[in-house]
N, C-alpha and C positions, 0 to 999 in steps of 0.2 A: 739275482733273482728278485731283489726288491724293486729294481727298475721296471720289470714287467708288471708288477702289481700296481705301481704308481701309474704307469701308462694306462692300464685297464681302468683304474678309478678316474683318471683325468679324462679319458675318452668317453665316459658315460655322461648322459645328460641328467641333471638334477630333476627330481620329481616336481611337477607343477604345484604351485601354491595358489591360494585364493587370490593373491594379488596378480598372478600371472594370467588369470582367466579374464574374459570379457564380461562375465556374469556379475551382476551386482551382489554384494555380500549382505546387503540390508536396504532398508528404505528409510527415508526421512519424511515424517508427517508434519505438515505445517498447519497449525490450528486456525480456526476461523477468526479468533480474536487477534492473532498476529497479522493476518491479511487485512483485517479491518483497520488495525492501527497503521499499517503501511499505507493503505488507501487514504486514510484521514490525513496523514502527513504529506502525501503526494498532492492532495487538493491544495494545501497551503503553498505549494510551489507554483501554483497558477496565480499570478498577481491580482486578478480581479475576483477571486473566490476566497471564501473563508467560512467560519462557523456561523451557524444560525441559532437564534434563541429557541429554547424548547417551547412547544405549544401544547395547550390543553384544550380539547374540544375546538380546535381551530383558532384559538386566540393565544397570542404571545403572553408569556408570564412576565408581568412588569416587575422590575427590581430583581430580576434573576441573578444579576451579578452580586448583589448584597447577600444572597442566600448561598453563595458558592456554586451556583449553577451557571452553565455556559451562557454567554451573551452573544448577541450578533456582533461580529467583528471579523475583519479580514485577517487578524492575527491569531485568533483562537481556532483550535482544531474542530472541524465539523464532526457531526455524528456520523458514524459509519458502521455498517455491518457486512459480514461476508459469509458465504456458504462455500466451503471447499469440498469437492467430491473428486477424489483421486488427483489428477493433474489439472482439473478444471476449477475455476473459481467464479463466483457471481458476487458482485459487490453492489452495495447501495449506500449512497451518501446524501446527506441533507445539508445544503449549503446556503450561504448568502452570496449575493453578487453586488459588486460596486456599481452604483448608479453613476452615469447613464450608459454603462456598457450594455451591449446586446446580450440578453440572457441566452439566446440560441448559441452565439459564438462562444460564450464562456462555458456553457455546459458541454459543448463539443470539445473544447480544450480540456476540460476536466476529465471527460470520458477517455480521451486519447492519452492524457498524461497518466491517469490512474492505471490504465491498461498497460502502458509501457513500463512504468516504475514497478508495479507489482510483478510483472513478468521478469524484469531485469533482476530484481532482488530475490525472487523465490523460484523462478523457473516455471511457475504455474501459467497456464493459458487462461486469460480472463475472458470468459465467454460473454459476459454482460456487465455493464456498469449502468446502474439506474441512478439518475441524479434528480433530486427534488430540491427546488429553489423555494424557500419559505420567506426570505427577507431580502430587501435591498438596503445596502449600506450607503446612506446619503451623506454621512459625515466621515471625514478622514481623520485619522489620528494626528494630533499636532506634531509637527516636525520641528526640530531644533533650528534656531536661526544662526546663521554664520555672520560673525561680525568682522 
């Protein structure tokens, strides 16, 4: 008699669990600050773009590096902000461009790369990337000499 009971139990299907359904069990919210940080880092992956010095009333702040404020450099992270609304993001970055590169080409590269990287890392669709160029970098960081 026990075998009939075992067959009956073995023949039944187990109840569905949350993992068995296709419905999501929760949501992940990515903050504006996280998207802005990712966008800022993505700009640094474009060789001819970097951070720009802050400006007050349209003028660069001289000696900003000595005050602990960002400087114009291709190695410092640019200022970035983001606005996330559901699965859409809008990003704004303020950058510097290496002279004599084409500003148009560099800003197109930045837009495309920021859009691609933010989407790859977060799954968000980047609807808009606004790029403001405030400085041109005319000096390159000294490189080490090989002997």
